[in-house]
N, C-alpha and C positions, 0 to 999 in steps of 0.2 A: 519362537526362539530368537528370531532376528530382532524383534522389538525389545526383548530382554537385554541382549548384547548392546544395542544402541542406548538403552536407558542406563545400563551399567557404565558405559563409556562416558556418558554425559555426567552422571552422578559421581564418578570416581574422583575427579579433582576436588570436589567439594568435601568429600569424605576425608581425603588426605589433608586438606587444609584444616579441618576441624580436629583431626587427630594429632597433628604436629604441635609440639609445645610452643607456648608463647614466649618470646624473648624480651617482652616489655620490661620484666623485672630484672633482666640480666644486665648488670652495669657494663660489662664488656661490649654488649650489643649497642648500648647507648653511646659509648665513646666512638665506636666505629661509625655509627650513624651520624654523630656530630661532625666527625672528620669529613664525611662525604658531603656535608652541606657547605663546605668551603668553596668559595668561588674564585676563579682565576683572577678576577679583578681585585681580590683582597691581597694580592702579592705585588711586590715591586722590586725592581733591580736598582741598586745604588752603588756608586763608585766607592770601593773600600778604602783606597788610598791613592795618592798621586801615581800616575804611570811612571815606569822607570825604563830607561833605555837598555836594550839588551844587545846593542851593537848592530852595525850594518843596516840602519834604517828600520829597526824593529823595536817595538815597545811591549813591555809586559804590563797588562792592565788587569786589575783585580776588581771584581764586582761581588756584592753581596746580594743574595736573594732573601728578601725579608717578608715576613707575615706578622702583622701586628707588632712591628718593630723588632722582631726576633729573627735571627738567622735561620734559614731553612737548610737542613742538611740532606744529602742523598738525592737531590734533584738530578734529573738527567737532561742535560742541555742537548736539545735535538737540532737546533739551528742557531747560527751566529752570523752576523754580517757587520762589516765596517764600511761606512760610506761618508761622503762629504756633504750630506744633506744640510747640515747647519749653516753652510756658506753657499747654499743654492746649487750644489753640484752632486746630487744624490746618485747620479749615474757613475760617479768616480768611486770605485770600491777598492778595497785592499784585502789581501788574503788575511784570514784570521784563523788561528789554530788553537783549539782548546788544550790547556795544560793540566786540567784536573781541578779537583776541589782540595784546596790547602790554604789555610786551616779549614776545619769543617764550617760549611756555610758560606765560604768565600770561593768563588770560581775564577780561575786565572786563564788569561788568553794572551797569545802573542800576536800582535798586529804588525804586519809588514807594510807599513804605510810609506816608508822612505822611497820605495820603488815607484810610487804613484805620485807623490807630491813632495817637493823639495824644500818646503818651509813649514814651520810650526803653525798648526791651524786646528780648528775644531772638527772633530769627527763624531758621528753618531754610531754607537755600537748597539745593535739590536739583538735580542735573544728570545728564543722560544724554549720552554722547558716543560718537562713532565714532572709533576709532583705527586707523590703518593697521597691518595685520598681526595684528589681534585680531578674531576672528570674532564674539564677543559684544559687546553694547553695554556700555560702561563706565559705571557709575553711582556716584554718591556724594553726600554731604551735608556741609555745614558749618553750624555754628550761630554766629551773629554778633549782637552787640547793635547795633541800628540806632536812630538818633535821627530823629524826624519833622522 
């Protein structure tokens, strides 16, 4: 009896696999599989327009997340950072606050750089995002001149 149970336990997964219907002909399954082949390196962040002052040493910066040149909507920004790496001072950071996605595919941030640096200079804004259908985290950086 024990050998029958062990044999059944070993054979059961193979039986289930052969009984389950194949999704190879299902066009929906193909599109899901095609989306899952996207790589995080296929995405990039790009400055959407010139930053604008929002008063008291703060700038509003809008960036687009692009895939094959098209805006990506619904991404979840999980990390953002503003630093002065472009001028050799990466340890100098400024608070950065996400303001949401508006318009779709454009992600806005408020950078409080005026409290850190009192003149216009280049800042690196780094982002990490989760995108539906992409297993890895999408990362990128834009360099922008910010005014205090």
